[in-house]
Gaussian input, Z-matrix of N, CA and C with variables (Angstrom, degrees):
# hf/3-21g

backbone

0 1
 N
 C     1     B1
 C     2     B2     1     A1
 N     3     B3     2     A2     1     D1
 C     4     B4     3     A3     2     D2
 C     5     B5     4     A4     3     D3
 N     6     B6     5     A5     4     D4
 C     7     B7     6     A6     5     D5
 C     8     B8     7     A7     6     D6
 N     9     B9     8     A8     7     D7
 C    10    B10     9     A9     8     D8
 C    11    B11    10    A10     9     D9
 N    12    B12    11    A11    10    D10
 C    13    B13    12    A12    11    D11
 C    14    B14    13    A13    12    D12
 N    15    B15    14    A14    13    D13
 C    16    B16    15    A15    14    D14
 C    17    B17    16    A16    15    D15
 N    18    B18    17    A17    16    D16
 C    19    B19    18    A18    17    D17
 C    20    B20    19    A19    18    D18
 N    21    B21    20    A20    19    D19
 C    22    B22    21    A21    20    D20
 C    23    B23    22    A22    21    D21
 N    24    B24    23    A23    22    D22
 C    25    B25    24    A24    23    D23
 C    26    B26    25    A25    24    D24
 N    27    B27    26    A26    25    D25
 C    28    B28    27    A27    26    D26
 C    29    B29    28    A28    27    D27
 N    30    B30    29    A29    28    D28
 C    31    B31    30    A30    29    D29
 C    32    B32    31    A31    30    D30
 N    33    B33    32    A32    31    D31
 C    34    B34    33    A33    32    D32
 C    35    B35    34    A34    33    D33
 N    36    B36    35    A35    34    D34
 C    37    B37    36    A36    35    D35
 C    38    B38    37    A37    36    D36
 N    39    B39    38    A38    37    D37
 C    40    B40    39    A39    38    D38
 C    41    B41    40    A40    39    D39
 N    42    B42    41    A41    40    D40
 C    43    B43    42    A42    41    D41
 C    44    B44    43    A43    42    D42
 N    45    B45    44    A44    43    D43
 C    46    B46    45    A45    44    D44
 C    47    B47    46    A46    45    D45
 N    48    B48    47    A47    46    D46
 C    49    B49    48    A48    47    D47
 C    50    B50    49    A49    48    D48
 N    51    B51    50    A50    49    D49
 C    52    B52    51    A51    50    D50
 C    53    B53    52    A52    51    D51
 N    54    B54    53    A53    52    D52
 C    55    B55    54    A54    53    D53
 C    56    B56    55    A55    54    D54
 N    57    B57    56    A56    55    D55
 C    58    B58    57    A57    56    D56
 C    59    B59    58    A58    57    D57
 N    60    B60    59    A59    58    D58
 C    61    B61    60    A60    59    D59
 C    62    B62    61    A61    60    D60
 N    63    B63    62    A62    61    D61
 C    64    B64    63    A63    62    D62
 C    65    B65    64    A64    63    D63
 N    66    B66    65    A65    64    D64
 C    67    B67    66    A66    65    D65
 C    68    B68    67    A67    66    D66
 N    69    B69    68    A68    67    D67
 C    70    B70    69    A69    68    D68
 C    71    B71    70    A70    69    D69
 N    72    B72    71    A71    70    D70
 C    73    B73    72    A72    71    D71
 C    74    B74    73    A73    72    D72
 N    75    B75    74    A74    73    D73
 C    76    B76    75    A75    74    D74
 C    77    B77    76    A76    75    D75
 N    78    B78    77    A77    76    D76
 C    79    B79    78    A78    77    D77
 C    80    B80    79    A79    78    D78
 N    81    B81    80    A80    79    D79
 C    82    B82    81    A81    80    D80
 C    83    B83    82    A82    81    D81
 N    84    B84    83    A83    82    D82
 C    85    B85    84    A84    83    D83
 C    86    B86    85    A85    84    D84
 N    87    B87    86    A86    85    D85
 C    88    B88    87    A87    86    D86
 C    89    B89    88    A88    87    D87
 N    90    B90    89    A89    88    D88
 C    91    B91    90    A90    89    D89
 C    92    B92    91    A91    90    D90
 N    93    B93    92    A92    91    D91
 C    94    B94    93    A93    92    D92
 C    95    B95    94    A94    93    D93
 N    96    B96    95    A95    94    D94
 C    97    B97    96    A96    95    D95
 C    98    B98    97    A97    96    D96
 N    99    B99    98    A98    97    D97
 C   100   B100    99    A99    98    D98
 C   101   B101   100   A100    99    D99
 N   102   B102   101   A101   100   D100
 C   103   B103   102   A102   101   D101
 C   104   B104   103   A103   102   D102
 N   105   B105   104   A104   103   D103
 C   106   B106   105   A105   104   D104
 C   107   B107   106   A106   105   D105
 N   108   B108   107   A107   106   D106
 C   109   B109   108   A108   107   D107
 C   110   B110   109   A109   108   D108
 N   111   B111   110   A110   109   D109
 C   112   B112   111   A111   110   D110
 C   113   B113   112   A112   111   D111
 N   114   B114   113   A113   112   D112
 C   115   B115   114   A114   113   D113
 C   116   B116   115   A115   114   D114
 N   117   B117   116   A116   115   D115
 C   118   B118   117   A117   116   D116
 C   119   B119   118   A118   117   D117
 N   120   B120   119   A119   118   D118
 C   121   B121   120   A120   119   D119
 C   122   B122   121   A121   120   D120
 N   123   B123   122   A122   121   D121
 C   124   B124   123   A123   122   D122
 C   125   B125   124   A124   123   D123
 N   126   B126   125   A125   124   D124
 C   127   B127   126   A126   125   D125
 C   128   B128   127   A127   126   D126
 N   129   B129   128   A128   127   D127
 C   130   B130   129   A129   128   D128
 C   131   B131   130   A130   129   D129
 N   132   B132   131   A131   130   D130
 C   133   B133   132   A132   131   D131
 C   134   B134   133   A133   132   D132
 N   135   B135   134   A134   133   D133
 C   136   B136   135   A135   134   D134
 C   137   B137   136   A136   135   D135
 N   138   B138   137   A137   136   D136
 C   139   B139   138   A138   137   D137
 C   140   B140   139   A139   138   D138
 N   141   B141   140   A140   139   D139
 C   142   B142   141   A141   140   D140
 C   143   B143   142   A142   141   D141
 N   144   B144   143   A143   142   D142
 C   145   B145   144   A144   143   D143
 C   146   B146   145   A145   144   D144
 N   147   B147   146   A146   145   D145
 C   148   B148   147   A147   146   D146
 C   149   B149   148   A148   147   D147
 N   150   B150   149   A149   148   D148
 C   151   B151   150   A150   149   D149
 C   152   B152   151   A151   150   D150
 N   153   B153   152   A152   151   D151
 C   154   B154   153   A153   152   D152
 C   155   B155   154   A154   153   D153
 N   156   B156   155   A155   154   D154
 C   157   B157   156   A156   155   D155
 C   158   B158   157   A157   156   D156
 N   159   B159   158   A158   157   D157
 C   160   B160   159   A159   158   D158
 C   161   B161   160   A160   159   D159
 N   162   B162   161   A161   160   D160
 C   163   B163   162   A162   161   D161
 C   164   B164   163   A163   162   D162
 N   165   B165   164   A164   163   D163
 C   166   B166   165   A165   164   D164
 C   167   B167   166   A166   165   D165
 N   168   B168   167   A167   166   D166
 C   169   B169   168   A168   167   D167
 C   170   B170   169   A169   168   D168
 N   171   B171   170   A170   169   D169
 C   172   B172   171   A171   170   D170
 C   173   B173   172   A172   171   D171
 N   174   B174   173   A173   172   D172
 C   175   B175   174   A174   173   D173
 C   176   B176   175   A175   174   D174
 N   177   B177   176   A176   175   D175
 C   178   B178   177   A177   176   D176
 C   179   B179   178   A178   177   D177
 N   180   B180   179   A179   178   D178
 C   181   B181   180   A180   179   D179
 C   182   B182   181   A181   180   D180
 N   183   B183   182   A182   181   D181
 C   184   B184   183   A183   182   D182
 C   185   B185   184   A184   183   D183
 N   186   B186   185   A185   184   D184
 C   187   B187   186   A186   185   D185
 C   188   B188   187   A187   186   D186
 N   189   B189   188   A188   187   D187
 C   190   B190   189   A189   188   D188
 C   191   B191   190   A190   189   D189
 N   192   B192   191   A191   190   D190
 C   193   B193   192   A192   191   D191
 C   194   B194   193   A193   192   D192
 N   195   B195   194   A194   193   D193
 C   196   B196   195   A195   194   D194
 C   197   B197   196   A196   195   D195
 N   198   B198   197   A197   196   D196
 C   199   B199   198   A198   197   D197
 C   200   B200   199   A199   198   D198
 N   201   B201   200   A200   199   D199
 C   202   B202   201   A201   200   D200
 C   203   B203   202   A202   201   D201
 N   204   B204   203   A203   202   D202
 C   205   B205   204   A204   203   D203
 C   206   B206   205   A205   204   D204
 N   207   B207   206   A206   205   D205
 C   208   B208   207   A207   206   D206
 C   209   B209   208   A208   207   D207
 N   210   B210   209   A209   208   D208
 C   211   B211   210   A210   209   D209
 C   212   B212   211   A211   210   D210
 N   213   B213   212   A212   211   D211
 C   214   B214   213   A213   212   D212
 C   215   B215   214   A214   213   D213
 N   216   B216   215   A215   214   D214
 C   217   B217   216   A216   215   D215
 C   218   B218   217   A217   216   D216
 N   219   B219   218   A218   217   D217
 C   220   B220   219   A219   218   D218
 C   221   B221   220   A220   219   D219

   B1=1.3997
   B2=1.5525
   B3=1.3993
   B4=1.4633
   B5=1.3467
   B6=1.3255
   B7=1.4644
   B8=1.5250
   B9=1.3239
   B10=1.4019
   B11=1.5671
   B12=1.2787
   B13=1.4158
   B14=1.6261
   B15=1.2057
   B16=1.5107
   B17=1.5345
   B18=1.3433
   B19=1.4479
   B20=1.5711
   B21=1.3187
   B22=1.4738
   B23=1.4265
   B24=1.3793
   B25=1.4727
   B26=1.4997
   B27=1.3880
   B28=1.3579
   B29=1.4337
   B30=1.4385
   B31=1.4479
   B32=1.5027
   B33=1.2175
   B34=1.5696
   B35=1.5146
   B36=1.3455
   B37=1.2996
   B38=1.5106
   B39=1.2869
   B40=1.5377
   B41=1.4505
   B42=1.2284
   B43=1.5289
   B44=1.4863
   B45=1.3032
   B46=1.4228
   B47=1.6339
   B48=1.2688
   B49=1.4538
   B50=1.6136
   B51=1.2526
   B52=1.5170
   B53=1.5023
   B54=1.1143
   B55=1.4206
   B56=1.6458
   B57=1.2588
   B58=1.5227
   B59=1.6320
   B60=1.2728
   B61=1.5046
   B62=1.4841
   B63=1.3620
   B64=1.4661
   B65=1.4454
   B66=1.2930
   B67=1.4952
   B68=1.5389
   B69=1.3960
   B70=1.3714
   B71=1.5374
   B72=1.3948
   B73=1.4278
   B74=1.4657
   B75=1.4643
   B76=1.4822
   B77=1.3756
   B78=1.3482
   B79=1.4992
   B80=1.4805
   B81=1.3635
   B82=1.4501
   B83=1.5295
   B84=1.5426
   B85=1.4278
   B86=1.3866
   B87=1.3492
   B88=1.4285
   B89=1.5146
   B90=1.3524
   B91=1.4759
   B92=1.4655
   B93=1.4812
   B94=1.3985
   B95=1.4731
   B96=1.3622
   B97=1.4402
   B98=1.5536
   B99=1.3245
   B100=1.5141
   B101=1.5594
   B102=1.3904
   B103=1.4027
   B104=1.6115
   B105=1.4140
   B106=1.4540
   B107=1.4464
   B108=1.4400
   B109=1.4433
   B110=1.4841
   B111=1.2382
   B112=1.5012
   B113=1.5938
   B114=1.1333
   B115=1.6077
   B116=1.5035
   B117=1.3470
   B118=1.3773
   B119=1.4593
   B120=1.2662
   B121=1.5347
   B122=1.4739
   B123=1.3597
   B124=1.5187
   B125=1.4940
   B126=1.3617
   B127=1.4595
   B128=1.5435
   B129=1.3691
   B130=1.4492
   B131=1.5144
   B132=1.2823
   B133=1.4855
   B134=1.4576
   B135=1.4051
   B136=1.4040
   B137=1.4995
   B138=1.4107
   B139=1.5429
   B140=1.3623
   B141=1.3093
   B142=1.4126
   B143=1.4659
   B144=1.3816
   B145=1.4587
   B146=1.6210
   B147=1.3619
   B148=1.3994
   B149=1.5338
   B150=1.3977
   B151=1.4784
   B152=1.4189
   B153=1.3118
   B154=1.4632
   B155=1.6041
   B156=1.4814
   B157=1.4436
   B158=1.5144
   B159=1.2519
   B160=1.5321
   B161=1.4378
   B162=1.2195
   B163=1.3991
   B164=1.5108
   B165=1.2283
   B166=1.6218
   B167=1.4304
   B168=1.3144
   B169=1.4797
   B170=1.4503
   B171=1.3075
   B172=1.4250
   B173=1.6089
   B174=1.3174
   B175=1.4939
   B176=1.5211
   B177=1.2659
   B178=1.4615
   B179=1.5053
   B180=1.2175
   B181=1.5605
   B182=1.5421
   B183=1.1853
   B184=1.4885
   B185=1.4413
   B186=1.3687
   B187=1.4628
   B188=1.5731
   B189=1.2986
   B190=1.5084
   B191=1.4841
   B192=1.3301
   B193=1.5038
   B194=1.5468
   B195=1.2746
   B196=1.5139
   B197=1.5112
   B198=1.2651
   B199=1.4189
   B200=1.6616
   B201=1.2557
   B202=1.5011
   B203=1.4563
   B204=1.2980
   B205=1.3598
   B206=1.4948
   B207=1.2950
   B208=1.3542
   B209=1.5961
   B210=1.3287
   B211=1.4089
   B212=1.5851
   B213=1.1855
   B214=1.6122
   B215=1.6355
   B216=1.2550
   B217=1.4264
   B218=1.4765
   B219=1.3170
   B220=1.6294
   B221=1.5004
   A1=107.45
   A2=120.13
   A3=115.20
   A4=110.29
   A5=117.59
   A6=126.15
   A7=111.45
   A8=124.58
   A9=120.00
   A10=114.03
   A11=115.74
   A12=118.01
   A13=109.43
   A14=117.04
   A15=113.31
   A16=112.05
   A17=115.39
   A18=120.11
   A19=101.81
   A20=126.68
   A21=127.17
   A22=110.65
   A23=121.31
   A24=123.84
   A25=105.24
   A26=114.49
   A27=122.99
   A28=120.26
   A29=113.38
   A30=125.13
   A31=114.68
   A32=113.06
   A33=112.53
   A34=108.91
   A35=119.04
   A36=122.20
   A37=111.89
   A38=122.18
   A39=125.52
   A40=103.11
   A41=118.15
   A42=126.93
   A43=108.71
   A44=124.85
   A45=124.27
   A46=109.43
   A47=121.68
   A48=126.28
   A49=103.03
   A50=114.80
   A51=122.68
   A52=112.32
   A53=122.99
   A54=124.68
   A55=110.41
   A56=108.16
   A57=115.42
   A58=111.38
   A59=112.79
   A60=118.35
   A61=110.41
   A62=117.36
   A63=124.40
   A64=114.93
   A65=111.09
   A66=118.52
   A67=114.29
   A68=117.41
   A69=121.73
   A70=116.68
   A71=111.45
   A72=117.17
   A73=119.30
   A74=111.95
   A75=118.12
   A76=115.25
   A77=119.02
   A78=126.26
   A79=109.30
   A80=118.51
   A81=125.16
   A82=115.59
   A83=110.49
   A84=116.40
   A85=111.89
   A86=124.21
   A87=124.25
   A88=115.58
   A89=114.02
   A90=117.36
   A91=102.05
   A92=122.92
   A93=125.36
   A94=106.18
   A95=115.81
   A96=123.42
   A97=109.73
   A98=115.47
   A99=116.34
   A100=103.14
   A101=112.98
   A102=112.11
   A103=99.57
   A104=117.06
   A105=129.31
   A106=105.30
   A107=111.64
   A108=118.89
   A109=115.50
   A110=120.47
   A111=114.22
   A112=111.65
   A113=114.09
   A114=116.53
   A115=108.25
   A116=122.11
   A117=123.45
   A118=114.40
   A119=121.31
   A120=129.71
   A121=111.20
   A122=117.30
   A123=119.54
   A124=112.49
   A125=111.41
   A126=117.74
   A127=112.84
   A128=116.37
   A129=119.54
   A130=110.92
   A131=115.84
   A132=124.53
   A133=112.51
   A134=115.57
   A135=119.01
   A136=106.73
   A137=116.31
   A138=118.89
   A139=113.39
   A140=125.83
   A141=126.63
   A142=114.47
   A143=114.96
   A144=115.49
   A145=112.07
   A146=117.01
   A147=118.41
   A148=112.51
   A149=109.34
   A150=112.20
   A151=118.42
   A152=116.67
   A153=122.25
   A154=110.06
   A155=112.17
   A156=115.97
   A157=107.78
   A158=116.94
   A159=124.35
   A160=112.19
   A161=125.34
   A162=135.62
   A163=116.99
   A164=116.99
   A165=122.68
   A166=113.69
   A167=119.40
   A168=118.34
   A169=115.43
   A170=119.46
   A171=123.85
   A172=108.90
   A173=113.06
   A174=114.56
   A175=106.21
   A176=122.18
   A177=124.36
   A178=114.48
   A179=119.91
   A180=130.49
   A181=101.34
   A182=122.05
   A183=120.86
   A184=110.99
   A185=115.66
   A186=120.25
   A187=112.48
   A188=115.78
   A189=115.47
   A190=107.24
   A191=120.52
   A192=126.03
   A193=114.46
   A194=110.51
   A195=113.41
   A196=111.44
   A197=118.66
   A198=125.21
   A199=102.84
   A200=117.93
   A201=122.29
   A202=109.92
   A203=117.57
   A204=124.11
   A205=105.89
   A206=120.71
   A207=129.69
   A208=104.84
   A209=115.37
   A210=121.58
   A211=113.18
   A212=113.94
   A213=116.26
   A214=103.52
   A215=108.69
   A216=118.75
   A217=112.04
   A218=111.68
   A219=116.70
   A220=104.18
   D1=120.34
   D2=175.09
   D3=-97.15
   D4=170.46
   D5=-178.41
   D6=-59.64
   D7=-23.46
   D8=177.09
   D9=-81.98
   D10=-12.59
   D11=-176.10
   D12=-89.99
   D13=131.75
   D14=178.47
   D15=-70.07
   D16=153.01
   D17=-176.63
   D18=-82.36
   D19=133.86
   D20=172.24
   D21=-55.59
   D22=139.02
   D23=-179.87
   D24=-57.88
   D25=145.23
   D26=173.93
   D27=84.51
   D28=-1.29
   D29=178.80
   D30=-81.35
   D31=152.18
   D32=176.90
   D33=-113.70
   D34=164.84
   D35=-179.55
   D36=-77.72
   D37=-9.30
   D38=-177.10
   D39=-117.14
   D40=135.06
   D41=170.27
   D42=-52.51
   D43=141.65
   D44=-178.51
   D45=-73.16
   D46=-22.93
   D47=-174.50
   D48=-125.56
   D49=145.90
   D50=172.11
   D51=-125.38
   D52=138.80
   D53=172.37
   D54=-77.08
   D55=100.70
   D56=-171.14
   D57=-64.17
   D58=-34.96
   D59=177.38
   D60=-58.32
   D61=-45.55
   D62=177.75
   D63=-65.88
   D64=-42.88
   D65=178.67
   D66=-64.19
   D67=-36.10
   D68=173.41
   D69=-68.01
   D70=-38.63
   D71=171.84
   D72=-58.19
   D73=-48.07
   D74=171.06
   D75=-53.96
   D76=-53.90
   D77=-174.15
   D78=-60.05
   D79=-45.00
   D80=-177.35
   D81=-59.21
   D82=-27.48
   D83=-176.31
   D84=-91.31
   D85=-9.86
   D86=175.98
   D87=-71.23
   D88=157.93
   D89=-170.43
   D90=-101.91
   D91=3.22
   D92=179.93
   D93=-100.54
   D94=152.39
   D95=168.34
   D96=-66.13
   D97=135.78
   D98=-169.69
   D99=-140.23
   D100=124.47
   D101=-173.21
   D102=-131.48
   D103=147.71
   D104=170.28
   D105=-113.73
   D106=128.08
   D107=175.14
   D108=-119.71
   D109=150.65
   D110=171.48
   D111=-89.80
   D112=-177.07
   D113=-170.68
   D114=-72.54
   D115=-9.49
   D116=171.88
   D117=-97.99
   D118=11.20
   D119=175.75
   D120=73.03
   D121=21.41
   D122=167.37
   D123=-84.35
   D124=139.56
   D125=176.47
   D126=-71.04
   D127=124.85
   D128=179.02
   D129=-106.04
   D130=-19.15
   D131=-178.88
   D132=-169.83
   D133=142.28
   D134=167.61
   D135=-147.64
   D136=147.63
   D137=-178.73
   D138=-87.17
   D139=174.81
   D140=-176.46
   D141=-55.27
   D142=-41.32
   D143=-177.19
   D144=-67.69
   D145=-28.68
   D146=173.36
   D147=-67.91
   D148=-42.57
   D149=172.64
   D150=-57.32
   D151=-37.82
   D152=-179.91
   D153=-65.82
   D154=-32.43
   D155=-174.29
   D156=-74.38
   D157=-28.76
   D158=-179.47
   D159=-82.11
   D160=15.89
   D161=-179.72
   D162=-9.62
   D163=125.02
   D164=-178.28
   D165=97.17
   D166=-12.28
   D167=175.71
   D168=-107.02
   D169=138.52
   D170=173.75
   D171=-68.93
   D172=160.15
   D173=179.62
   D174=-64.45
   D175=-40.36
   D176=174.39
   D177=-52.48
   D178=-40.59
   D179=-179.13
   D180=-71.17
   D181=-49.50
   D182=-178.85
   D183=-53.59
   D184=-52.87
   D185=-174.65
   D186=-68.17
   D187=-5.10
   D188=176.96
   D189=-105.46
   D190=3.98
   D191=176.85
   D192=-83.55
   D193=161.42
   D194=166.24
   D195=-130.96
   D196=155.37
   D197=-177.73
   D198=-88.02
   D199=131.62
   D200=173.31
   D201=-98.04
   D202=133.11
   D203=-177.32
   D204=-107.37
   D205=128.65
   D206=-172.38
   D207=-114.20
   D208=115.75
   D209=173.66
   D210=-93.81
   D211=124.72
   D212=-179.16
   D213=-102.56
   D214=138.42
   D215=176.49
   D216=-104.71
   D217=129.16
   D218=-176.81
   D219=-119.25

């Protein structure tokens, strides 16, 4: 779809299905740490670079962690 073509009504910007095997291959090849979290802040996936950045934790430990969000009041 090019910018000049109108988007069909009811369509979304993101495809409803994703090839997870392709996604994993792409993410595993990146040189950046990549994390996938659920809406509760639990780690669902991290690539090897992210694992290296989290030094000292096993992959199993990382996948059992959550991200804590701190809200500052000003």
